[in-house]
N, C-alpha and C positions, 0 to 999 in steps of 0.2 A: 693058859689056851693058847697066848702068843699071838693074840690079833693085833695087826696094824692097819690102819687105812691108807689107801691108795686113793690120791685126790685126783681126777683125772679132766684136764683145764684145756680148752681149746684158745688157740692165738692166731693174729692174723699174719704173722712171720717169725721168723728166727728171732730177731732182736726184740720182740716182745716177750715170747718168749723166754729168753736169758733175763731179762729184766724181772719177769715174774720170777722164776726160780732164783736168783740173786734174793728178792726181795724177802722170799720164804726161809731160804739157807739165813741171811742175815740175821731175821729173827728169831731163827732158830723154831722155827715152827715145822719144817720139814728138816729130816735128818739126811735125803739125797732124793735128788730129781733126774729126770730122765726125758729128753726130747726128740721128739718122733715127726717126721714130716711124712704128712697126711694129705688125702683129697675129700673133701667133704661135700656131699650134694645135699641140699634142703629148700625147702619153702620158706621165703624172705620177702615179705611185705609185696606178693601177688605175684611173685616172679619164684622160678627154678633156679636155683643159684648152684654152681659147681665150683667151687674154691678149693687153693691150695691153702693148708694151715699147718701149724704145729702145736701138737700135743706135749704140755707139761705133765707128766707123771710124778705126784711127790708123795713120797712117803713120810707117815705120822703118825702118832697115836690117837687112840678114839677119842682122847680128851683134848686134844688139839685141833681137831678136825674143823670144829667153828669158827677157831682163831684162824684156820688156813683159810678157811671161805671168806670171812672177815678182810683178812690181808690181802686177797686174790682182787676183792671188788675195790679195794682203796685204790688201786694201779691199772687195773684193767681196762682195756679200749672199747670193748665191747658194748653195746646199749643191752646185750642180753648175753652174759657171759655163759660158757657151759662149764659149770662147776660140778662135778658126778664125784660123790663117794662111793666106793670099792671097798668091801672088808674083805682081807685076808689073813692066811695063817701064816706066819715067819717060822723058819727054822731057831733055834734057840739061841745060837751066837747072833744072826742077826737082829733079833728082835732085841736082845740086851742092847745092842749097838744103837739101834733106833732111841731106844727108852734112853740112852746117854748123850744122845746127841738132840734131843727134841726136850728143851726144860720147859 
């Protein structure tokens, strides 16, 4: 079925997003990460916030998704970090590459 997991993680700035990405890659919990600049609007402690953030999308296996979540929690600055798992289907060659990279 070639299922992979995309882990969507919001970060306060590009430096923090890079720190999270590097942590996951060095621990071989993610085969690859992408970083995107976004704008987020949300309620926080009684106010409506409109903040610039950076999203890390980490590509991993279903078996390592719990480990990814724990590793992000170890280094994340947010009081309530956004760590979302999204199931995806990968083409054969990409699936095999992720399997090889994520030990």
